[in-house]
N, C-alpha and C positions, 0 to 999 in steps of 0.2 A: 738728568738729575733735577728734581724739583728744589728750588731755592727761593727763599723770600727774605728780603733784607729791609727791615723797618728803620726809619730815621725820622728826625724832626722833633723829638721830644725835648723837654727841658723844663725849666722853672718858669711859671707864669702866675701872675696875680689873679685873684678871683675876679671874674668878669672879663678876663682877657681871652685871647684866642691863640690856637696853635693849629698848624696843618701838618699832619703826619703823612709820610710817603712810604710806600712799600714797593721796591723794585723786585719783580718776579722774573724767574728764568726757569726753563724746563717745561713750561706750559703757558698757554695764552689765557690772560685774566678774563677775557670775555667768553671763554669756552667752558668755564667751570664756576661753581659757586665760590665766592671769596668773601672774606669778612675781617672785621677787627674784633679783637678780644682783649680783655684786660684782667689783671690780677692785682688785687690790693692786699696788704698784710691782713691776715686773719679772715680772708674771704676766698671763696671759690672763684675759679675762672668765670668771667661773665661775658656773654656775647653782647657786644656793643652794637654791632651792625653787621648784616649779612645780605648779600644779593646773589641770586641764582644766575646761571648762565643766560646771557642775552636777555636779561630781564630788566626793565626800567624801574621796577618796584623793589625797594629795599625795606628790610625789617629792622627796626631799632628797638633797643631796650627802652622801656618806659622812662627810665631816669634820664635818658639823653635825647629823647624825641623832641624835635623842634630846635635843638641846639647843635647837634652833630649831623654831618652829611657825608655819606660814603659815595665815592665815585671811582671810576676806572678809566684810564686812558689806553685805548687799544694800541695806538701808535707807539707809545712809550712802554707798553706792557707794565704799567704801574697802577697801583691801587692807592687811593688817598682817603684821608679822614680829616675833614674840616671840623674843628671843634671851636665853638663860640660860647660866650657866656659861661665860662668854665667855673666850676665850683670845687671846693676842697675835696669833696667826695669823689671827684673825677681822678684823683691821684692814683697812680698805679703803673704797672708795667704793661704797656700796650704792645701787642704783637699781631701781625697779620697772618691769616690762615687761608688755605684753600681746602675746601671740602669737596672732594671729587664725586661724592655721592649726593651732594646737594645740601643746602642750608639746614634742612629739617630731617635729614636722614638719621634714623636711630643708630646706624652703624658709623663708627668713626675709624674704621680700618684704613681708610684712604684719606685721612686728614693729614695735612702737612703744614708746618709752621717753621719759622726761623726765630733768631734772637729778637727780643722785643726792644722797645725804646722807652725809657723812663719818662713819665710825665708827673710833675709835681705842681700842685696848685696850692699856693700859700701866700699869705700876706707878709 
């Protein structure tokens, strides 16, 4: 059974940092495309970052490029998102996802995700 559990969210001041974690089970994070997505009120789901299987290159949303970094730990089977220089517009529900057909596949039949973790950036 594919399971993903995100954690690490919370309230942070603008300019601050958070590190999100996603513990995965049922699959190896290095064998499939994995990524972070977020949903804010009134907005569609946004792909924040995604990295394909055994690939060192990650794709980032333009709004977070240079501020966020996605990584994965094969030993712990865990996905991470380091978020720096955070802005109020980064507020949203963040969840991790595995896309078994790849980051850029037009098919989402084999996308899996779990409960997200809330991130709020506010003064």
